[in-house]
N, C-alpha and C positions, 0 to 999 in steps of 0.2 A: 547522389544516393544519401550522403550525409545529411543534407538539408531536408530531404524527404523523411528520413527517420526522425530527425529533430522535430519536425512539425507533427508527425504521427505521435511521437512520445508526449509532446506537450498537449496535443488535442485530446488524446485518450485519457490523459491525466484528469481532465475535468469530469469525464464520464466515470472514471474509477472513484474519484472523490465523492461524487453524487451517489453512486451505488453504495459505497461504504457508509455514508451518512444515512442512507435509506435502510440498510441492514441494521445498523445500530438503533435507529429510530423504531423500526419494526420490532426488534427484540425488546427494546425498552417498554413499548406499549404493551406487548404480550406479557412481559415479566410483571409489570405493574398490575395488569388485569388478571394475572394468574391463569393465563390460557395454557392449554396443553401444547407441547412441542410437537407440532404436526410435520408431516412430510413437506408441506408447503413452507414451513419455517426452515426446514433443513435445506430445501432447494433455494430459498431466498438467500440464505447465508452462503450457499455454494456459488451463487452468481457473484457475490463479493469476492470469494476466493479465486474464482476463475478470472475475473476482471483484473485483480491485482497481479495474478501470475502472468497474464498476457502482457500487462504493462511492464513487469519485470523482464520478460524475455526481450521486448522491444528495447528497453533500457540497456540490457546487457549487450545487445548488438550495437547500439549507439555508443556505448562505452568503449567498445573495441575499435569502431571506425572513426570516432571523434578525435580531433586534434587536442582536445582538453581532457580526454579520458586516459586510458592506460598508457598511451604513447607519451603522455606528459608526466608520467610518474618519475619524480626525482626529488632529491633533497632541496634543490633550489625552489621547486614549485611549492614545497611545504611552507615556505616563507610568505607566499602570496595567498591571502585569504580566499580570493575567488578561485584561484587555481586549485587550492586544497579542497574547496567545497566540491568542485566538479570531479576532481580526481579521486578523492577519498571519502569525504564526509557524506555527500549525497548518496553515492551507491551503497556504502556500508549501512547507513541508517535505513535506507529503503529496503535492503535485504533483511535487516533485523525486523522491521515493521511487517514485512510480508511473511516472515517466519512466524511471528506472533499471530497473525491472522490464520495461518495454516494450522498452528497448534490449537487455536481457539475452535476452528471448525472441527478438527479431529476429536477434541475433547467433548464438544457439544454433540457430535454425531453419536458417540458411544455412551453417553450418559444415561442414567436411569431416571432421575428426578427432573421434571420439566423446568422448575424454577432454576435449578442448578445449571441446566443446559443453556437457558437464556442468559444466566449470569456469566457463564464462560464466554459466550459470544460478546456480551457487553464489555467484559474485562479485556479479553484478548484483541478483539476488533478495535475497541476503543484505544488501547495502548498502541496498536499498530497504526491506526489513523493519526494519533498524536505524533508519533515519530515521523510519519510521512509528511504531515503538515509542518513539522519542525524543520525539516531539511529541504523543502522545495525552494529552489532559487527564485524567490518571489520577484526580485529586481529584474530578472531576465525572462520572466514568464510572460508569454503573449497574453494580452488582454488585461494585464494588471498595471 
C-alpha cells in the first residue's frame, strides 16, 4: 500500500505541476492582453486548485503511512537533512503553497476588476508553485 501511494503521489505531481504552470501561463496571457475574467478563466484556475488539493490529500495519506513521515518525527531525525525534509520541510512547505493557491483562487473568484483578478492568480498561484518547486525532493523523484 505504501509503495502504491508513493508512486501515485510522485506520478500525479507531474500532472499538478503541468496544470499549475498552465494556469499561470493562461492568466499571464490574459492579463497582458487585458482580457475579461470569464467563467472559463475561473474554471481553469479551479482545475489547478482541485489538482493541488487532490495531491495534498494523497500526500497526507502517504505522510501517515510512510516510515519517513510522521512515524519518524523525533529530535534525532531533525539532525539528518533528508529525514528532516520528508518529515517536516516537504509537508509543511507543500501545505503553505497549497494554502496560497487556495487564497488566490478565493480572492480572484470574488474580485471586481478583471486585471486585479488575474493579478491575484498570478501572485498567489506563482508563490504557491514556487514553494512547491522549492521543496520537492528532486534527488529521490522518479524520472529526474
